[in-house]
C-alpha positions as CSV (number, residue, x, y, z in Angstrom):
1,M,-67.0,-21.2,-39.5
2,L,-65.7,-23.6,-36.8
3,R,-65.8,-27.3,-37.4
4,E,-65.5,-30.1,-34.9
5,A,-62.9,-32.8,-35.3
6,A,-64.7,-36.1,-35.7
7,T,-62.2,-38.6,-37.2
8,Y,-58.8,-40.0,-36.0
9,G,-57.3,-39.2,-39.4
10,I,-57.3,-35.5,-38.7
11,D,-55.7,-36.1,-35.3
12,N,-52.9,-38.2,-36.8
13,R,-52.2,-35.8,-39.7
14,V,-52.2,-32.7,-37.4
15,R,-49.7,-34.4,-35.1
16,E,-47.4,-35.2,-38.0
17,C,-47.6,-31.6,-39.2
18,A,-46.9,-30.3,-35.6
19,Q,-43.8,-32.6,-35.3
20,K,-42.4,-31.4,-38.7
21,L,-43.0,-27.8,-37.9
22,Q,-41.9,-28.1,-34.2
23,D,-44.9,-26.0,-33.2
24,T,-44.6,-26.1,-29.4
25,A,-48.0,-24.5,-28.8
26,L,-49.8,-27.0,-30.9
27,L,-47.8,-29.9,-29.5
28,A,-48.7,-28.8,-26.0
29,K,-52.4,-28.9,-26.9
30,L,-52.1,-32.3,-28.5
31,S,-50.4,-33.7,-25.4
32,A,-53.7,-33.6,-23.5
33,G,-55.2,-36.3,-25.8
34,D,-56.5,-36.9,-29.3
35,L,-58.6,-34.2,-31.0
36,V,-61.8,-36.3,-31.0
37,A,-61.7,-36.8,-27.2
38,Q,-61.0,-33.1,-26.7
39,E,-63.9,-32.1,-29.0
40,A,-61.5,-29.8,-30.7
41,K,-62.7,-27.2,-33.3
42,Y,-60.9,-25.7,-36.2
43,H,-61.2,-23.3,-39.1
44,V,-60.9,-25.0,-42.5
45,K,-58.5,-22.3,-43.8
46,C,-56.3,-22.7,-40.8
47,L,-56.2,-26.5,-41.2
48,I,-55.3,-26.1,-45.0
49,Y,-52.6,-23.6,-44.1
50,L,-51.1,-26.1,-41.6
51,Y,-51.0,-28.9,-44.1
52,R,-49.4,-26.7,-46.8
53,K,-46.7,-25.4,-44.4
54,A,-45.8,-28.9,-43.3
55,S,-45.7,-30.0,-46.9
56,R,-43.2,-27.2,-47.8
57,V,-41.0,-28.3,-45.0
58,A,-41.1,-31.9,-46.0
59,N,-40.3,-30.9,-49.6
60,D,-37.2,-29.0,-48.4
61,D,-36.0,-32.0,-46.5
62,E,-36.4,-34.2,-49.5
63,S,-34.7,-31.8,-51.8
64,E,-31.4,-31.9,-49.8
65,G,-28.7,-33.7,-51.8
66,G,-30.3,-34.2,-55.1
67,T,-31.8,-37.6,-56.1
68,Q,-29.6,-39.6,-53.8
69,S,-30.2,-37.2,-50.9
70,P,-32.7,-39.3,-48.9
71,I,-30.5,-42.4,-49.0
72,S,-27.3,-40.5,-48.1
73,H,-29.0,-38.7,-45.2
74,G,-30.3,-42.0,-44.0
75,I,-26.9,-43.7,-44.1
76,A,-25.2,-40.7,-42.4
77,L,-27.8,-40.7,-39.7
78,A,-27.5,-44.4,-39.1
79,E,-23.7,-44.2,-38.8
80,L,-24.1,-41.2,-36.4
81,V,-26.6,-43.2,-34.2
82,S,-24.2,-46.2,-34.3
83,F,-21.3,-44.0,-33.1
84,I,-23.4,-42.7,-30.2
85,E,-24.4,-46.2,-29.2
86,E,-20.8,-47.5,-29.4
87,S,-19.6,-44.7,-27.2
88,R,-22.1,-45.6,-24.6
89,S,-20.9,-49.2,-24.4
90,E,-17.4,-48.3,-23.1
91,D,-16.9,-48.9,-19.4
92,N,-16.2,-46.1,-16.9
93,V,-17.1,-43.5,-19.6
94,A,-20.1,-41.2,-19.5
95,P,-20.1,-39.7,-23.0
96,V,-21.4,-36.2,-23.6
97,F,-21.8,-35.0,-27.2
98,K,-21.8,-31.5,-28.4
99,M,-24.4,-30.8,-31.1
100,S,-21.9,-28.7,-33.0
101,D,-19.5,-31.7,-33.2
102,L,-22.2,-34.1,-34.3
103,L,-23.4,-31.6,-36.9
104,K,-19.8,-31.4,-38.2
105,M,-19.4,-35.2,-38.3
106,Y,-22.8,-35.5,-40.1
107,G,-21.9,-32.9,-42.7
108,N,-18.4,-34.4,-43.4
109,R,-20.0,-37.9,-43.9
110,L,-22.5,-36.5,-46.4
111,E,-19.7,-34.8,-48.3
112,K,-17.6,-38.0,-48.5
113,M,-20.7,-39.8,-49.9
114,G,-21.1,-37.2,-52.6
115,A,-24.5,-36.0,-51.5
116,E,-25.3,-32.5,-52.7
117,Q,-26.0,-30.0,-49.9
118,E,-27.7,-26.6,-50.3
119,G,-26.2,-24.6,-47.5
120,R,-25.5,-26.2,-44.1
121,V,-27.4,-28.9,-42.3
122,H,-30.2,-27.7,-40.1
123,S,-29.0,-28.5,-36.5
124,T,-32.5,-28.5,-34.9
125,R,-33.9,-31.0,-37.4
126,L,-30.8,-33.3,-36.9
127,K,-31.2,-33.0,-33.2
128,N,-34.9,-34.1,-33.4
129,R,-34.0,-37.0,-35.6
130,L,-31.4,-38.2,-33.1
131,L,-33.8,-37.9,-30.2
132,T,-36.3,-40.0,-32.2
133,Y,-33.9,-42.9,-32.9
134,V,-32.0,-42.7,-29.5
135,P,-34.8,-42.5,-27.0
136,D,-32.5,-42.7,-23.9
137,I,-30.6,-39.5,-24.8
138,E,-31.5,-36.1,-23.6
139,T,-30.5,-32.6,-24.6
140,Y,-29.1,-29.9,-22.3
141,K,-28.5,-26.3,-23.3
142,Q,-25.3,-24.5,-22.1
143,G,-25.2,-21.0,-23.5
144,R,-25.5,-21.3,-27.2
145,E,-24.3,-24.9,-27.2
146,H,-26.6,-28.0,-27.0
147,L,-25.2,-31.0,-25.2
148,L,-26.5,-34.6,-25.6
149,A,-26.1,-37.1,-22.9
150,F,-27.8,-40.4,-21.7
151,K,-30.2,-40.2,-18.8
152,D,-28.6,-43.0,-16.8
153,D,-25.0,-41.4,-17.1
154,I,-25.8,-38.0,-15.7
155,G,-25.8,-38.9,-12.0
156,P,-22.6,-41.0,-11.9
157,A,-20.8,-38.4,-14.2
158,L,-21.7,-35.5,-11.9
159,R,-20.6,-37.4,-8.8
160,R,-17.4,-38.6,-10.3
161,A,-16.6,-35.1,-11.6
162,C,-17.2,-33.5,-8.2
163,E,-15.0,-36.1,-6.5
164,E,-12.2,-35.8,-9.0
165,D,-12.4,-31.9,-9.1
166,F,-12.2,-31.6,-5.3
167,D,-9.2,-34.0,-5.1
168,S,-7.3,-32.4,-8.0
169,N,-8.1,-28.9,-7.0
170,Y,-6.9,-29.3,-3.5
171,M,-3.8,-31.2,-4.6
172,Q,-3.0,-28.3,-6.9
173,I,-3.5,-25.8,-4.0
174,Y,-1.3,-28.0,-1.7
175,K,1.5,-28.0,-4.3
176,A,1.3,-24.2,-4.8
177,V,1.3,-23.6,-1.1
178,K,4.3,-25.9,-0.6
179,I,6.3,-24.1,-3.2
180,V,5.4,-20.6,-1.9
181,R,6.0,-21.6,1.7
182,S,9.4,-23.0,0.9
183,D,10.4,-19.7,-0.6
184,M,9.0,-17.8,2.4
185,M,11.0,-19.9,4.9
186,A,14.2,-19.3,2.9
187,T,13.6,-15.5,3.0
188,S,15.3,-13.5,5.7
189,S,14.4,-9.8,6.4
190,E,16.1,-8.5,9.5
191,F,16.0,-4.8,10.2
192,N,19.5,-3.2,9.9
193,G,18.6,0.3,10.9
194,T,17.6,1.8,7.6
195,F,14.9,1.5,4.9
196,A,16.3,1.1,1.4
197,A,14.4,2.2,-1.6
198,D,13.5,-1.5,-2.6
199,C,13.4,-2.8,1.0
200,Q,9.8,-4.0,0.7
201,E,10.3,-6.0,-2.5
202,K,13.5,-7.6,-1.2
203,S,11.8,-8.7,2.1
204,V,9.2,-10.9,0.2
205,P,9.8,-13.7,-2.3
206,R,8.6,-13.2,-5.8
207,S,6.4,-16.2,-5.7
208,L,4.4,-14.9,-2.7
209,L,4.0,-11.5,-4.4
210,T,2.7,-13.1,-7.5
211,L,0.2,-15.3,-5.6
212,V,-1.1,-12.4,-3.5
213,N,-1.4,-10.2,-6.6
214,M,-3.4,-12.9,-8.4
215,L,-5.7,-13.3,-5.4
216,L,-6.4,-9.6,-5.3
217,Y,-6.5,-8.7,-9.0
218,G,-6.4,-11.9,-10.9
219,P,-3.8,-13.0,-13.5
220,D,-2.4,-10.0,-15.5
221,I,0.5,-10.4,-17.8
222,T,0.7,-6.7,-18.7
223,T,1.7,-5.5,-15.2
224,D,5.4,-5.7,-14.2
225,S,5.1,-4.1,-10.7
226,F,3.1,-4.8,-7.6
227,S,0.8,-2.4,-5.7
228,Q,1.3,-1.3,-2.2
229,E,-1.6,-3.4,-1.0
230,T,0.1,-6.5,-2.4
231,L,3.4,-5.6,-0.7
232,S,1.7,-5.0,2.6
233,I,-0.3,-8.3,2.7
234,A,2.8,-10.2,1.6
235,Q,4.9,-8.7,4.3
236,M,2.3,-9.5,6.9
237,L,2.3,-13.1,5.8
238,I,6.1,-13.2,6.1
239,F,6.0,-11.5,9.5
240,N,3.4,-14.0,10.9
241,S,4.8,-17.2,9.3
242,H,6.5,-19.9,11.3
243,K,7.9,-23.4,10.6
244,R,5.3,-24.9,12.9
245,I,2.3,-23.7,15.0
246,Q,3.4,-21.4,17.8
247,K,1.8,-21.4,21.2
248,S,3.2,-17.9,22.1
249,N,2.9,-14.7,20.1
250,R,6.6,-14.3,19.4
251,H,8.3,-13.3,16.2
252,A,11.9,-13.8,15.1
253,K,14.0,-10.9,14.1
254,S,14.7,-12.5,10.8
255,R,11.0,-12.4,10.0
256,E,10.6,-8.6,10.7
257,T,9.5,-6.9,7.5
258,P,9.8,-3.2,6.7
259,S,6.0,-2.6,6.8
260,Q,5.5,-4.0,10.3
261,M,8.7,-2.2,11.6
262,Y,7.5,1.1,10.1
263,L,4.0,0.8,11.6
264,G,5.4,0.2,15.1
265,I,7.9,3.1,14.8
266,V,5.4,5.6,13.5
267,I,2.9,4.9,16.2
268,H,5.6,5.1,18.8
269,C,6.7,8.5,17.4
270,Q,3.2,9.9,17.3
271,T,1.6,8.5,20.5
272,R,4.3,6.9,22.8
273,K,1.5,4.5,23.9
274,R,2.7,1.0,24.8
275,G,-0.8,-0.5,25.0
276,L,-1.6,0.5,21.4
277,I,1.5,-0.9,20.0
278,D,1.2,-4.2,22.0
279,K,-2.4,-4.6,20.7
280,L,-1.2,-4.3,17.1
281,Y,1.6,-6.7,17.9
282,K,-0.9,-9.3,19.2
283,L,-2.9,-8.9,16.0
284,G,0.2,-9.5,13.9
285,L,0.3,-6.0,12.4
286,S,3.3,-4.5,14.1
287,V,6.5,-5.4,16.0
288,S,6.4,-5.2,19.8
289,Y,6.9,-2.2,22.0
290,D,10.1,-3.7,23.5
291,R,11.5,-4.3,20.0
292,I,10.9,-0.6,19.2
293,L,12.8,0.5,22.3
294,S,15.6,-2.0,21.4
295,V,15.9,-0.4,17.9
296,S,15.8,3.1,19.3
297,A,18.6,2.2,21.9
298,S,20.6,0.5,19.2
299,L,20.5,3.5,16.9
300,T,21.3,5.9,19.7
301,N,24.3,3.8,20.8
302,T,25.6,3.5,17.3
303,L,25.4,7.3,16.8
304,C,27.1,8.0,20.2
305,K,29.9,5.6,19.3
306,Q,30.4,7.3,16.0
307,Y,30.5,10.7,17.7
308,Q,33.1,9.5,20.1
309,E,35.2,8.1,17.3
310,D,35.0,11.3,15.2
311,G,35.5,13.6,18.2
312,Y,32.6,15.9,17.4
313,V,28.8,15.7,17.0
314,C,27.6,15.8,13.5
315,P,24.2,14.6,12.2
316,P,24.5,11.5,10.0
317,S,22.4,13.1,7.2
318,L,24.7,16.2,7.0
319,R,26.1,16.7,3.5
320,I,28.7,19.3,2.7
321,Q,29.5,19.8,-1.0
322,G,33.0,21.0,-1.5
323,G,34.1,23.4,-4.3
324,R,31.7,25.3,-6.4
325,V,27.9,24.8,-6.0
326,T,26.2,24.2,-9.3
327,E,22.7,23.2,-8.2
328,S,20.0,25.9,-8.4
329,L,17.7,26.9,-5.5
330,P,14.3,25.2,-5.3
331,D,11.2,27.0,-6.5
332,S,9.9,27.2,-2.9
333,Y,12.8,29.6,-2.1
334,A,11.7,32.3,-4.5
335,V,7.9,31.9,-3.9
336,V,6.7,34.0,-1.0
337,K,3.3,32.9,0.3
338,P,1.0,35.6,1.5
339,A,0.7,35.9,5.3
340,V,-0.9,38.3,7.8
341,L,-0.8,38.7,11.6
342,K,-3.5,37.2,13.7
343,T,-4.0,40.5,15.4
344,N,-4.2,44.0,14.0
345,V,-2.0,45.5,16.7
346,P,1.2,43.4,17.1
347,V,2.8,43.1,20.5
348,I,6.2,44.9,20.4
349,P,8.6,43.9,23.3
350,V,10.0,46.7,25.4
351,T,13.8,47.2,25.2
352,D,16.0,48.4,28.1
353,S,18.5,50.2,25.9
354,T,18.1,53.7,24.6
355,C,17.4,54.5,20.9
356,K,20.2,56.4,19.2
357,G,19.6,58.7,16.2
358,C,21.5,58.6,12.9
359,T,22.0,62.4,12.4
360,G,25.7,62.1,12.1
361,D,25.6,59.5,9.3
362,L,22.9,61.6,7.6
363,H,25.1,64.8,7.6
364,E,28.0,62.9,6.1
365,A,25.7,61.4,3.4
366,V,24.5,64.9,2.5
367,Q,28.1,66.2,2.2
368,N,28.9,63.3,-0.2
369,E,25.9,64.2,-2.4
370,Y,27.1,67.8,-2.6
371,R,30.6,66.7,-3.6
372,W,29.1,64.6,-6.4
373,L,27.0,67.6,-7.6
374,E,30.1,69.8,-7.6
375,T,31.9,67.2,-9.8
376,V,29.0,67.1,-12.2
377,S,28.9,70.9,-12.5
378,N,32.6,71.1,-13.1
379,S,32.5,68.5,-15.8
380,K,30.1,70.7,-17.9
381,E,32.5,73.6,-18.1
382,Y,35.5,71.7,-19.2
383,D,36.0,68.8,-21.6
384,I,35.1,65.4,-20.1
385,E,38.1,63.1,-20.0
386,E,37.8,59.4,-21.0
387,R,37.7,58.0,-17.4
388,T,35.8,60.9,-15.7
389,L,33.1,59.5,-13.4
390,V,30.0,61.5,-13.9
391,S,27.1,59.1,-13.0
392,W,26.0,58.9,-9.4
393,G,26.7,55.2,-9.0
394,A,30.2,55.3,-10.6
395,Y,31.2,58.3,-8.5
396,H,30.2,56.7,-5.2
397,A,31.7,53.4,-6.2
398,E,35.0,55.1,-6.9
399,H,35.1,56.8,-3.5
400,E,33.9,53.6,-1.6
401,P,36.7,52.4,0.7
402,I,38.3,49.1,-0.4
403,K,37.3,46.2,1.9
404,D,39.7,43.3,2.6
405,F,36.9,40.7,2.8
406,E,34.6,39.1,0.3
407,P,31.0,40.4,-0.1
408,C,28.2,38.6,1.7
409,V,26.7,35.7,0.0
410,S,23.3,37.3,0.4
411,A,24.3,39.9,-2.2
412,L,24.2,37.1,-4.8
413,L,20.7,35.9,-3.7
414,P,17.7,36.8,-5.8
415,L,15.8,40.0,-5.0
416,F,12.2,39.8,-3.8
417,E,9.4,42.1,-4.6
418,E,8.1,42.1,-1.0
419,E,9.6,44.4,1.5
420,A,12.0,42.9,4.0
421,K,9.9,44.2,6.9
422,S,6.6,42.7,5.6
423,V,4.9,39.9,7.5
424,A,5.0,37.6,4.5
425,M,8.8,38.1,4.0
426,I,9.6,37.6,7.6
427,K,7.6,34.4,7.7
428,H,9.2,33.2,4.5
429,S,12.7,33.8,5.9
430,F,11.9,31.7,8.9
431,D,10.5,28.9,6.7
432,V,13.6,28.9,4.6
433,I,15.9,28.7,7.6
434,K,13.7,25.9,9.1
435,T,13.8,23.9,5.9
436,S,17.6,24.2,5.7
437,V,18.0,23.1,9.3
438,E,15.7,20.1,8.8
439,A,17.6,19.1,5.7
440,L,20.9,19.2,7.6
441,N,19.6,17.8,10.9
442,P,16.3,15.9,10.3
443,G,15.7,15.3,14.0
444,P,15.5,12.1,16.0
445,E,16.5,8.9,14.3
446,M,13.1,7.2,14.8
447,A,11.4,10.1,12.9
448,R,14.1,9.8,10.2
449,L,13.2,6.1,9.7
450,T,9.5,6.9,9.2
451,K,10.2,9.5,6.6
452,E,12.7,7.1,4.9
453,F,10.1,4.4,4.6
454,E,7.4,6.8,3.4
455,S,9.8,7.9,0.6
456,T,9.9,4.3,-0.7
457,V,6.1,4.2,-1.0
458,S,4.7,5.6,-4.2
459,D,1.8,8.1,-4.0
460,F,2.3,8.5,-0.2
461,E,1.1,11.9,0.8
462,V,2.7,13.4,3.9
463,E,1.1,16.4,5.6
464,E,3.4,19.4,5.6
465,D,2.6,20.1,9.3
466,E,3.4,16.6,10.4
467,H,6.1,16.6,13.1
468,H,7.8,14.2,15.4
469,H,6.2,13.8,18.8
470,E,8.8,15.9,20.5
471,N,8.4,18.7,18.0
472,K,4.7,19.2,18.7
473,T,3.7,22.5,20.2
474,S,2.3,21.0,23.5
475,V,5.6,19.1,24.2
476,Q,7.7,22.1,23.3
477,K,5.7,24.4,25.7
478,S,5.9,21.8,28.5
479,F,9.7,21.6,28.0
480,L,10.0,25.4,27.9
481,K,8.0,25.6,31.1
482,D,10.3,23.2,32.9
483,I,13.3,25.2,31.7
484,W,11.9,28.4,33.0
485,S,11.0,26.8,36.3
486,M,14.6,25.6,36.7
487,V,15.9,29.1,35.8
488,E,13.6,30.7,38.4
489,V,14.8,28.3,41.1
490,M,18.4,29.1,40.2
491,N,17.8,32.8,40.3
492,E,16.1,32.5,43.7
493,L,18.4,30.0,45.4
494,G,21.6,30.4,43.4
495,N,23.2,28.0,40.9
496,P,24.0,24.8,42.7
497,F,26.5,23.8,40.0
498,M,28.7,26.8,41.0
499,E,29.0,25.6,44.6
500,D,32.4,24.6,45.8
501,S,31.0,22.3,48.5
502,Q,31.5,18.5,48.2
503,D,28.0,17.8,49.5
504,L,25.1,16.6,47.4
505,L,22.5,19.4,47.1
506,V,18.8,19.2,46.2
507,L,18.2,21.6,43.3
508,D,14.8,23.0,44.3
509,T,15.5,23.4,48.0
510,K,19.3,23.6,48.1
511,D,19.3,21.3,51.1
512,I,22.1,18.9,51.7
513,A,21.1,15.3,50.8
514,P,21.1,12.7,53.6
515,T,24.1,10.5,54.0
516,S,22.1,7.4,53.0
517,V,21.1,9.0,49.7
518,V,24.7,10.0,49.0
519,D,25.9,6.5,49.8
520,T,23.3,5.0,47.4
521,I,24.3,7.3,44.5
522,R,28.1,6.5,45.0
523,K,27.5,2.7,45.2
524,I,24.6,2.3,42.8
525,E,26.7,1.3,39.8
526,K,28.8,-1.2,41.8
527,I,25.6,-2.6,43.3
528,G,24.0,-3.1,39.9
529,K,27.0,-5.0,38.5
530,T,27.1,-7.2,41.6
531,Q,23.4,-7.9,41.3
532,Y,23.8,-8.7,37.6
533,E,26.6,-11.2,38.2
534,K,24.7,-12.9,40.9
535,Y,21.6,-13.2,38.6
536,I,23.7,-14.8,35.9
537,E,25.4,-17.2,38.3
538,D,22.3,-18.4,40.2
539,R,20.0,-18.8,37.2
540,L,22.2,-19.7,34.3
541,I,25.4,-21.2,35.7
542,K,24.5,-22.9,38.9
543,R,20.7,-23.0,38.1
544,T,19.8,-22.9,41.8
545,V,17.1,-20.3,41.2
546,P,14.4,-20.4,38.5
547,I,15.1,-18.0,35.6
548,F,11.7,-16.4,35.9
549,E,12.0,-15.5,39.5
550,P,12.3,-11.7,39.8
551,I,15.1,-9.8,41.5
552,K,14.2,-8.7,45.0
553,K,14.2,-4.9,45.8
554,M,17.3,-3.6,47.6
555,H,15.4,-0.8,49.5
556,W,18.2,1.8,49.0
557,H,17.4,5.4,49.8
558,Y,17.7,7.6,46.7
559,L,15.4,10.6,47.3
560,E,14.1,12.6,50.3
561,L,10.6,14.0,50.1
562,H,9.6,17.4,51.5
563,T,8.1,15.7,54.5
564,G,11.5,14.5,55.6
565,R,10.5,10.8,54.9
566,L,13.0,8.9,52.8
567,F,11.7,7.2,49.7
568,R,13.0,3.7,49.1
569,Q,13.3,1.6,46.0
């Protein structure tokens, strides 16, 4: 049966019980006003249960610490409140208290006073007692921790913390950048014509690599190497770093890193497009197109000079091992990959010579076999001597004429299961020869540089069919077409290089070049040197002409078109 609350005594006692039990639902209902004004109704059994539950909690609090427990708890709480109030009185300090620290201080104080404790002190009850006697303090929850702070100190503390954090953080960033930038400016990475195995690590200071690695992956004490992403970003920073802000997009040679040099070279080898390389140069990703041409010309001049000093042309990568060869052949040599022709009926070229039979050799071979059979039959009738050669191989080896030269090296090579005339074996033979030639002569120097850099990058997959620009099928066909065109012209008009005439001849027409063209070709070198000396004198020595003013065209005749009109330059 429901009863209505009619006295203020019920309201007061219910509030006390709700405070002891920390019943949030009941406290929320009581916050709207007293029970009489709300005309609240209750069950008698529920009210008795509430009173008994609050009484048990009160008895537990009173039982802590034996007979002296209430006094000791009161003294410890008073000292804790005094400590909080004294912390608040300090100037320029916004105290924040952890509930775990206050609980530890409270427990240590009770232990020093000799108060008996059954288990640990209840943190929630201690927090509620502190909130009761320190009304200006509030509690804030951060994870599993409860923090206590005064209301009036929250705003100034947050503002001061933000100001101090911004200043200190940016000062730390400034100091770190200053240290790393100092190392960057002290690092020089000029390209010397080759990519060493550790060229990427040496072109970048260790401090910059550590900073970039921490920005990408965070601090990691277990890793002792850097990823390729870290190396690439660090090299890009070195390549685009300057002592001060630059108005033009120029880069010093001492700041050229292997990654940017490789990117420019590989794009030049694959595409030959100046516009693409210059776009990457403006984005700070690659060296300029002019720099690529300068590197290519420098490598070519160096090789030509070496060839002239040696007196013969030899690829710089050629290695000849003297003495006995002890290294085994690679596995790719003995593995023959299957291959078939694209067409069922292969095209066999027609030969001009006549085919000759081998009947004479066959007759001699048959006679040799009969002689061996006669030797075997005679050996059955008589006793076989110790060194009598009866087997077919021994007999023919004995009668083989002695040769005064060493056997072919191919006799020592492994035998293959495939027939020599099979498509797979023929293709395998060409592949082995091609691999050997590429190992001895890897091709153009610029292509060698790209492969050299790629070998320094771990997990860098290179396609097997990747070739230099000049090794592509389309370029090779175009070059072959030009060669055959020149051969056809020579067959039709004769070889102009075999002419005894002192006149200058046009190759495709065999016409005699005009006198003006001959005069230009004979004087062109002298004219160029004179023009160069005049350029240096007028712009650098006398400074009578601005250095950016272009050289005027000389309008010399150097080619005659089929129309008879001279072309000038």
